[in-house]
N, C-alpha and C positions, 0 to 999 in steps of 0.2 A: 366580751363575747367575740366569737369568730363567726363572721357572717359572709355567706356567698350570695351575691346579687346577680341574678340571671335575667337580663332584659330579653324580650322576644326578638329583638332586631337591633342592629347598631347603625342603621341608616337614619337619616334625619327624621325626627318624630317626637311628639310630646311625651308619650309614656316612657320611652327609653331615656330621654333627656332628664326627666324627673328622677328615674332610677339612679342615674349616674350622679346627679347633683346631691340628692339626699344621701347616697352612699358616701360621698366625700364628707358631708357634714357629720354623718355618724362616725366615720373614721376620725374626724377631728375631735370627737368626744372621747377618744381613747380606745376605740374598738378596732379589731383587725377585720378589714373588709377586702374581699376579692370580687372583681367583676368578671363574669364568665359569659362567653358568647362568641358569635361569629363576627369577624372583623367587618367594620363598615366606617362610614364617614365620622361617626361619633367617637371612634378611637382617638381622634385628635383631642376631644374634650376630656376623655379619660386620662390621656397623657398629661394634658395641661393641669389637671387636678391632682396629679401624682398618685393615682389609684393603681393598684396592681391589677393586671389583666391576664386571664388565662383563656387560651383559645378553646372553643368547643368544637367537637367533630361535626361533620356534616350530618344533620339529623335524620334525613329521610322521612319516613312516615312517623307521625306523632300519635301517641307518645313514643319516643325513640329509645329502644334498648341500648343503642350505641351511646347516646348522650347520657342515659341513666348510668351506664357502667363507668363513663368518665367522671360523672358526679360522685359515684360511690368511691372511686379511687381517690378523688380529691378530698372528699369528706374524711376518709380514713387517714390520709397522709397529713392533712392540715388540721385535723381535729375540729372540723366545722360544727358549730352549734345550730345555726339556722340556715336553711336553704330558702331564699326569697325569690320566687318566680314572678316576673311581670308579664301579665296576660296569660291566657290559658295554655299555650303550648309548653312554655317553661314550667308552669305549675304541674302539668301532668308528668313531665320528665322528672321533676323533683319528687312527686309522690311515688313514682316508680322506683326511684333511687332509694327513698326512705324505707322501702320494704327490706332492703339489705343492710341498712344502718339505722336501726330503730331508735337510737338515741338522738338523732337529728330531728329538729322541728321544721315543718314546712309552713311558710307564710306565702300568701298569694296576693298580689295587687292586680286588680282588673280596672283599667281606666277606660275601657270601651263603654259605650252608652247602655249596655246591658251585660249581664253576667251569664256565660254559658252554663246550661244546666248540668253539664258533666264535670264542673269543678267540684270535687268532693266536699260535702258539708262538714267533714272532719277537719278541713283545712282552715286555718285562721285567715279570713278574707278581709282585704282592705279595698274599698271602692272610693270613687271620686266625688259622690254627691249623697246628701241625705236622702234624696228621693230613691236612688238605687238601693241604698242600704235598707230603707223601709220595705221596698219591694222584695228584697231577699229575706227579710225577717218574716214577712207575710207568707213567703214560700216555704218557710220552715227552717231557715238557716239561723242558728243561734250565734255563731262566732263570726260576726261581721262588724266592721268599724269603718269610719270615714276619714280619709286624709285627702283634703282638697289639693289640686295641683299647685305646688309651690313655685316660687320665683326666687332665684339666687340674686338677692338685692346687692350683693357685692359685685358680681359679674355684670348684672343688669342695673348699673348705677345711673339713674336718670340725670345726674348732675355731671357725670364724667364726659370728657370729650372723646367721642367714638367715631367721628367722621360724618356727622349728619350733613354738614355743608358740602363736603366732597361727594356724598351720595347724591344729593340733589343736583349738583353740578354734573356728575357723571351721566345722569339721565335727563339733563336739560330742563330741570324744573326751576323756574324762577322763584326768587324770594317772595314775590307778591302773589304767587299761586298757592291755593289751598291744596295740600297734598293729602289724599286719602290713601292709606296703605293697608294691604292685607298680606300678612306673612302666614302662609298656609301650605299644607301638602295638597297637591292637585290630585285628589282622590275622587273616584266616582261616587263612593258612598259617603254620606254625611256632608261633604264639602262642596261638591260641584254645583249643586243648585244655587247656593248663595253666591258663589264666585261669578257664575254666569249672570245672575240678576244684577250684581253690582256693575259688571261690564256693560250690560244692556242699558242700565240707568244713565250711563254717561251720554247716551244719545239724547236724553231729555233735558240735560243741563244746557242752558243757552250756549250757542257756539262760541261766543266771545267771553264767556265766564272764565275767570282764572282758576280752573279746577283741573287736577290730574288724578288719575287712579294708577297706583303701582301695585302689582301683584308679585310677591316674592315667593318662589317655591317651584317644586318640580313634582312629578309623579305620573301615574298612568293616564290621567286625564289631560296631560299637557297639550296634546294635539287639539283636543276639543276646545280648550281654553284659548289656545293660540289662534285658532280659526275664528272664534267669536270676537276676540280682541281686534284682529285684522279687519274683520267686517265692519266693526264700529268705527275704527280709525279711518277706513276708506270712505265711509259714509260722511264723516265729519270733515275729512280733508286734512286732518293733522293727528298726531299721536297723543290723543288724550288718555289712552290706556297703554301702559307700559308693562311688559313682562320681563322680569330680570332673570328668570331661572332660579335655581336653588342657591342659597348662600349659606355656607357652613357657619358663618358668624353674621346673623342678620341684625345685629345691634345698630348699625348705621341706618337701616331702614326704619326700625322702630323710632329711633331718635329724630329722624327727619319728618315723621308724620305729624300733620296738623289734626287729622282724624284717623282713627284706627278702626278697622272692622275685623272680626274674627270670633273664634270660639275657643273654649278650653284654655290650656296653658298659654297659647299664643296671645289670647285676649288679655290674660293677666300680665304677661311680659310687656305688652303695649302700655298698660296702665303704669308700670314702673317708669316709663319714659315720659309720662305726663301728656299722653294723648287721650282726648275724650274718646270713649269706646262705644261703638254700635255692635252689639252681640248678634252674631249670625246663628241661625238655626236651620230648620227644614220646614217644608210646607208653608213657605212665605213668611217665616218668622224673622223679624228684626226688632231689636229694642235697645235703646240707649241706656247705658248705666247712669242712673241718677240716685239720689237718696230714696226715692219712691220705689225704684225697680230693684234695688239691692236685695231685699228679702227674697224675691223670686229667684235670683241667681244663687243665693246661698242655699236654697232648697234644691233646685233642679240642676245646678251647675251653670257654666257659662255657655248656654245653649238653650234652645227652646223649640217648640212645635207650634206652628201657626194653624190657621183654619184651612188654607188651601194654597197650593203653589202659585196659582194664578194671581193671588193677592200680594205676592212678594214684592213686585215692582212698586206698587203704591205704598206698601209698608216701609220699604227702604227709603223712598222719597220723603215720607213723613218724618223719619228719623234724621235723615241727612240734611235736609234743606235748612233747618234752623242753625245747624252747626256751620254750614257754608257761609252764612251771612252775618253771624254774630260772634266776633272774636271774644267778647267778654264771656259769653256762654261757654265757648270752648275752654277758656282759662278756668272758669269756675269748676267745670266738670273734670278738667285735668287735675286740679288740686284735690278734688274729692277722690278721684280714682287712685292717685298716688297714696293718699292716706289709707284707703281701704287695703291696698296690696301690702303696705308696710305693716299695718296692724294685724292682718289676718293670714297673709299668704307667704311669709318668709320661709326660706329653706331651713333656717335654724329652728324655727318653731315646728316645722314638719319633721325634722330629724328627732326632736324630743318626743313627739307623738309616736313616731315610728319605733323608736327605742322602747317606748312603753308597750307597744304591741309585741315586740320581740320578747320582752320580759314576761308578759302574760303567757305567751306560747311556751316559754321555757319553764314556767311554773306548773304547767299541766302535765299529767302522766303521758308517757310516750307510747302507750299501747296502740297498735294500729287498729283503726276502725274498719274492719274488713267489710262489714255490711254497707257502710257509707261508700267505700271505694267500689264495691261490686255494683251498687246502684248507679254510681257515677259512670262506671265503665259501660254499663248497659245503655245509658243515655248517650254516651259518646259513640257507641257502635251504631245506634240509630242515626245520629247526626252524620257519621261518616258515610253510611249507606245512602242517605239522602243527598249528601254532597256529591257522591259519585254519580248518582242519577242525574243531578242538575248539570254536572260536567258533561255527561253524555248528550244531553239535549241543549247544551250551551247556554244554560241559564244560571251558571254558578256565580254567586256574589264573591267579590274579592275580599270583603270585610264583613262577614255575616253579622257580627254582634254590634257593629255600628249601624248596620242596616235595619236592626230591630230595636230601637232605643226604648228604654223603660218609659220615657215620657209619652209614648204612644199607648201605653197600657193603663188600665184603670188601677192596677196594683201599685203603680208608681205615683199616684196622685195623692197629695196631702189630704188627709181626712177620710180617705176611703177605708172601709173595714174589710 
């Protein structure tokens, strides 16, 4: 097959990294794969994997006629079989392009915590959790499957020397200190609450306890996070909280961690390096990965919703405290986590499952479902109008579909009818 993979963004982020790494694994299985997009930090990873890259034009308003025309030209010239958009903007661009080249199939992956209602139901949809897939089926979508965020276990080899010691030395972390690490985008939606809770929690660890928190990442909430970290460090009189900024290659940080906190793909990558994991969510949610909690994460993903934000500090302490004082517990949970990620979340397995989705799409008739697309377009028009209104009153969310996770809705709960 000839496949064009179109991530929504090539700055650092989990969805786009998944797109690139699975694309390389699909290529390694004998298929022709092109990555299409606007250049960003992850072009270095594309180059390292030896993937072909084609620049996309500036999109403007989505769906973008300019981008769709570029896709049509590329599909015709390279005889592309599958257009695979990651997240909703590339998906809509691909759907628009497919109207002019009806033999091409469109596949969409949405790794946000909910699926935009304007992704046409005629599109083969891949989501990241069973919970989201069930919500989509209950909403009437028939063509939906699950592909959990994978980990490239060759690149993220927990036994390889990637500079963990140098990382600890660079940031002044002693060998006898327990290092808690979060590798995360500093985003207002989804992430910020938990990051601030973890920083604040460092106030409550005894002043002489050998504990440090390192937050690796950058993003629109960086100033807020920096101010909170500075306030905590000033209060304690030393740098218990360290902000490194973004790292194009965060493997040294993962490898240096004694305890990891995170969600989604970052949480899984931490497991590959043998760190016990506390999964971060929203509304005060924190839970350690154990054999007992694993089924919850396999259903809802590496994320959760708690009872209330105010309970977050106590919940975090409940999960973190045993790990700080019990090296044997850390070791047991580290071994368990590595086994989970190796058995279920490898990029190679994800590539095989994704190829099966491509083959299913290729086996279907290519007739355009104009009714489904018209309904989706109407839903998008409503969304865009509301977005413009929110912008006018300065209440626009930067990441709408991570701001409304399926986990908050009854449709996404196991067992609901």
